[in-house]
C-alpha positions in Angstrom: 117.0 76.8 129.6 114.8 75.0 126.9 113.3 76.2 123.7 109.8 76.3 125.3 111.0 78.6 128.0 112.5 80.9 125.4 109.2 81.2 123.6 107.1 82.2 126.6 106.0 85.8 126.9 106.5 88.0 129.9 106.1 91.7 130.8 109.3 93.8 130.7 109.7 95.7 134.0 113.0 96.2 135.8 114.7 99.0 137.6 118.2 100.1 138.0 118.7 97.8 141.0 118.0 94.6 139.1 120.4 95.6 136.4 123.3 96.0 138.8 123.3 92.9 140.9 126.5 92.3 142.9 129.3 90.1 141.5 128.6 87.3 143.9 125.1 86.6 142.5 126.5 86.9 138.9 129.2 84.3 139.7 126.5 81.8 140.6 124.6 82.0 137.3 123.8 84.0 134.2 124.4 87.8 134.4 121.2 89.6 135.3 121.7 92.2 132.6 121.7 89.5 129.9 118.6 87.8 131.3 116.8 91.1 131.6 117.8 92.0 128.0 116.4 88.7 126.7 113.1 89.3 128.5 112.8 92.8 127.1 113.6 91.5 123.6 110.9 88.8 123.9 108.3 91.4 125.0 109.4 93.7 122.1 109.0 90.9 119.6 105.6 90.0 121.0 104.4 93.6 120.8 105.8 94.1 117.4 104.1 90.9 116.1 100.8 92.2 117.5 101.2 95.5 115.7 102.1 93.7 112.5 98.9 91.6 112.7 96.9 94.8 113.3 98.6 96.6 110.4 97.8 93.6 108.2 94.1 93.7 109.2 94.0 97.5 108.5 95.7 96.9 105.2 93.1 94.3 104.1 90.3 96.7 105.1 91.9 99.5 103.1 92.3 97.2 100.1 88.6 96.2 100.3 87.6 99.8 100.5 89.8 100.7 97.5 88.3 97.9 95.4 84.8 99.0 96.2 85.6 102.6 95.4 87.3 101.5 92.1 84.1 99.6 91.1 82.0 102.6 92.0 84.3 104.8 89.9 84.0 102.4 87.0 80.2 102.4 87.2 80.2 106.2 87.4 82.5 106.4 84.3 80.0 104.3 82.5 77.1 106.5 83.5 79.1 109.6 82.5 79.8 108.1 79.1 76.0 107.5 78.6 75.2 111.0 79.7 77.8 112.4 77.3 76.5 110.3 74.5 72.9 111.4 75.2 74.1 115.1 75.2 75.8 114.6 71.8 72.6 113.1 70.4 70.5 116.0 71.8 73.1 118.4 70.3 72.7 116.8 66.9 68.9 117.0 67.2 69.2 120.7 68.0 71.4 121.1 64.9 68.8 119.3 62.7 66.0 121.4 64.1 68.0 124.6 63.7 68.6 123.7 60.0 64.9 122.8 59.5 63.9 126.1 61.2 66.3 128.1 58.9 64.9 126.3 55.8 61.3 127.0 56.9 62.0 130.6 57.6 63.7 131.0 54.2 60.8 129.3 52.5 58.3 131.6 54.4 60.3 134.6 53.4 60.2 133.6 49.7 56.5 132.8 49.9 55.8 136.1 51.5 57.7 137.9 48.7 55.7 136.0 46.1 52.4 136.9 47.9 53.4 140.6 48.1 54.2 140.6 44.4 50.9 138.9 43.6 49.1 141.5 45.7 50.9 144.3 43.9 50.0 142.8 40.5 46.4 142.3 41.5 46.1 145.9 42.7 47.8 147.2 39.5 45.4 145.2 37.3 42.5 146.3 39.3 43.5 149.9 38.9 44.0 149.3 35.1 40.5 147.8 35.0 39.0 150.7 36.8 40.8 153.1 34.4 39.6 151.2 31.4 36.0 151.3 32.8 36.4 155.0 33.3 37.7 155.5 29.8 35.0 153.3 28.4 32.2 155.3 30.1 33.7 158.5 28.9 33.9 157.3 25.4 30.3 155.9 25.6 29.0 159.3 26.7 31.1 161.2 24.2 30.2 159.1 21.3 26.6 158.2 22.3 25.4 160.2 19.4 27.7 158.4 17.1 27.1 155.0 18.5 27.0 153.3 15.2 30.2 154.8 14.2 31.9 153.9 17.4 30.2 150.5 17.8 33.3 148.8 16.7 35.4 150.9 19.0 32.9 150.1 21.8 33.1 146.4 21.1 36.9 146.6 21.1 36.8 148.5 24.4 34.5 145.9 25.9 36.8 143.2 24.7 39.7 145.0 26.3 37.7 145.5 29.4 36.8 141.8 29.6 40.4 140.8 29.0 41.5 143.2 31.8 38.8 141.7 34.2 40.0 138.2 33.4 43.6 139.2 34.0 42.6 140.9 37.3 40.7 137.8 38.4 43.7 135.6 37.5 46.0 138.0 39.5 43.5 137.8 42.4 43.5 134.0 42.3 47.3 133.9 42.2 47.5 136.4 45.1 45.2 134.2 47.1 47.2 131.1 46.4 50.4 133.0 47.3 48.8 134.1 50.5 47.8 130.5 51.4 51.3 129.4 50.7 52.7 132.2 52.8 50.3 131.2 55.7 51.4 127.5 55.4 55.1 128.5 55.3 54.6 130.8 58.4 52.9 128.0 60.2 55.7 125.6 59.3 58.2 128.3 60.5 56.4 128.6 63.8 56.3 124.7 64.2 60.0 124.5 63.4 60.7 127.4 65.9 58.8 125.5 68.6 60.6 122.3 67.8 63.9 124.2 68.0 63.0 125.6 71.4 62.1 122.1 72.7 65.3 120.7 71.3 67.3 123.5 73.0 65.6 122.8 76.2 66.3 119.0 75.9 69.9 119.9 75.1 70.1 122.0 78.3 68.7 119.2 80.3 71.2 116.7 78.7 74.1 119.1 79.4 73.0 119.5 83.1 72.8 115.7 83.4 76.2 115.4 81.8 77.8 118.0 84.1 76.2 116.3 87.1 77.5 112.9 86.1 81.0 114.3 85.5 80.9 116.1 88.9 79.8 112.9 90.6 82.6 110.9 88.9 85.2 113.5 90.1 84.0 113.0 93.7 83.9 109.2 93.3 87.3 109.1 91.6 88.8 111.2 94.4 87.3 108.9 97.0 88.7 105.9 95.0 92.2 107.5 94.9 92.0 108.3 98.6 91.1 104.7 99.3 93.9 103.4 97.1 96.3 105.8 98.9 95.1 104.5 102.3 95.6 101.0 101.2 99.1 101.8 100.0 99.9 103.4 103.3 98.5 100.4 105.1 100.7 98.1 103.1 103.7 100.3 104.0 102.7 100.3 107.7 102.4 96.5 107.6 105.8 96.2 105.9 107.3 98.5 108.6 105.6 96.4 111.3 107.0 93.2 109.9 110.5 94.8 109.8 110.1 95.7 113.5 109.0 92.2 114.3 112.0 90.7 112.4 114.3 93.2 114.1 112.9 92.2 117.5 113.2 88.5 116.7 116.8 89.0 115.5 117.7 90.8 118.8 116.1 88.1 120.8 118.1 85.4 119.0 121.3 87.4 119.3 120.8 87.7 123.1 120.1 84.0 123.4 123.3 83.5 121.4 125.1 85.6 124.0 123.4 83.6 126.8 124.6 80.4 125.2 128.1 81.7 124.7 128.4 82.7 128.4 127.0 79.4 129.4 129.6 77.6 127.2 132.4 79.7 128.6 131.3 79.0 132.2 130.9 75.3 131.4 134.3 75.0 129.8 135.9 76.8 132.8 134.2 74.5 135.2 135.3 71.5 133.2 138.9 72.7 133.4 138.7 73.0 137.2 137.0 69.6 137.4 139.8 68.0 135.3 142.6 69.6 137.3 141.0 68.9 140.6 140.2 65.3 139.9 143.2 64.6 137.7 144.7 61.1 137.5 148.2 62.3 138.4 149.6 61.5 135.0 151.0 65.0 134.6 153.9 65.4 137.1 154.8 69.0 136.0 153.9 72.2 137.8 150.3 73.4 137.7 151.0 76.1 135.1 153.1 73.7 133.0 150.4 70.9 133.2 147.8 73.4 132.1 149.5 73.9 128.7 150.9 70.4 128.3 149.5 67.8 126.0 149.9 65.3 128.8 148.0 67.6 131.1 145.0 69.8 130.5 145.8 71.6 127.3 142.7 70.4 125.5 140.4 71.7 128.3 142.2 75.0 128.4 141.9 75.3 124.6 138.1 75.0 125.0 138.1 77.7 127.6 140.2 80.2 125.5 138.3 79.5 122.3 134.9 79.9 124.1 136.2 83.2 125.5 137.1 84.5 122.0 133.7 83.3 120.8 132.0 85.1 123.6 133.8 88.3 122.8 132.8 88.0 119.2 129.1 87.8 120.2 129.4 90.9 122.4 131.1 92.7 119.4 128.5 91.6 117.0 125.7 92.6 119.4 127.2 96.1 119.7 127.5 96.5 115.9 123.9 95.3 115.2 122.0 96.4 118.3 124.0 99.2 120.1 121.2 100.0 122.5 120.9 96.4 123.7 124.6 96.2 124.0 124.6 99.2 126.4 122.2 97.2 128.6 124.4 94.1 128.8 128.0 95.4 128.5 128.0 95.7 132.3 128.2 91.9 132.4 131.5 91.7 130.4 133.8 92.3 133.4 132.1 89.9 135.8 131.9 87.2 133.1 135.6 87.4 132.4 136.5 87.8 136.1 134.4 84.8 137.2 135.5 82.4 134.4 139.1 83.4 134.5 139.1 83.0 138.2 138.5 79.3 137.6 141.4 79.3 135.2 143.6 80.8 137.9 142.3 78.1 140.3 143.6 75.5 137.8 146.8 77.4 136.9 147.9 78.7 140.4 145.9 76.7 142.9 148.2 77.5 145.8 148.6 81.2 144.8 152.4 80.8 144.5 152.7 82.9 141.4 150.1 85.5 142.5 151.7 86.0 146.0 155.1 86.4 144.3 153.6 89.1 142.0 152.0 90.9 144.9 155.3 90.9 146.8 157.5 92.0 143.9 155.0 94.1 142.0 156.0 92.3 138.8 153.0 90.5 137.2 154.8 89.5 134.1 155.3 85.8 135.0 151.8 85.5 136.4 150.2 86.9 133.3 152.3 84.7 131.0 151.4 81.5 132.8 147.9 82.3 134.2 146.6 85.3 132.2 146.8 86.7 128.8 149.9 84.7 128.0 147.8 81.5 127.9 146.5 82.4 124.4 149.8 82.6 122.6 151.0 79.6 124.5 148.3 77.6 122.7 148.8 79.4 119.4 145.8 81.6 119.8 145.2 85.4 119.9 143.1 86.8 122.7 140.1 88.8 121.6 139.1 92.0 123.3 135.7 93.2 124.4 134.3 96.1 122.2 135.1 98.9 124.7 138.5 97.6 125.7 
């Protein structure tokens, strides 16, 4: 069977009947169990390869999604930083307005105190003036008869009255100025209070924007992480699929190795029969003796026995690496050995002299030494055993 035939795909479908073909059909060609196992391995490798390609496509899609989500997360982080910065600026503005409002309120309080003091002084001076006027009038009536005598006192009283009036006017002007300053300070306080209110409202809006940006970033970061996790799972799935493909390919190659080992064993057995059947007559010894003689067919027999041991090694290796596949093909061990060794017997005991003797006597020692297991030590070899023997 060529390399092109080995690479062709086929559907695996076989029942119990095809796995247990009779010994006659197996003696005419490759054991059906081995051929069926190879076909199944080819189907498994094909399916596993398809799954690996699908896993790789899914992995690439997940990687693309993860990259997009990561870029979106990066953009969201930038917007969040801007929002946080704006909120900090608004907070500083609120602090400045709060400080200005406190200063204005303090100044208004001081101005109000000054205005109150001025009002009190004005009222006191007004009362003093009124008292002086009252005293002046009393004196004027009391001393009207002695006006000349009291003229100096009257002049002094008028001077005191004028001084008190001037002082009252001065106090009234100061009170009016203090009142104006108080009104200005109160207006400044109201302006600062309004500015503080507006700054607090702006801070609230900035904080809302900041919280919204943070919440959006949390969602986007979660989506980005989910996409990254999906991409990682896709990579793991692809890796697993590739391992399945490699395992299937290794099994396929191992079964073809078994196929070739059986073919080589059969071929060497046939070559031995051909050599003994068409011999040139140079070996004049008995058939068993010619089989192990350098002048006979020792070289051809050596190939048969070595190929048998190689075949057993392949079966053993298959059981160790792929126990399930071995269970499918181990049924071929007996027929393979029986068929090929049957040809060895044809070369060793063509007239069944030794075998008839063994049947009659019940002693198979001589037959086994000359035509069976004894052939291996006769050629300096050790016979290998199938795994379950």
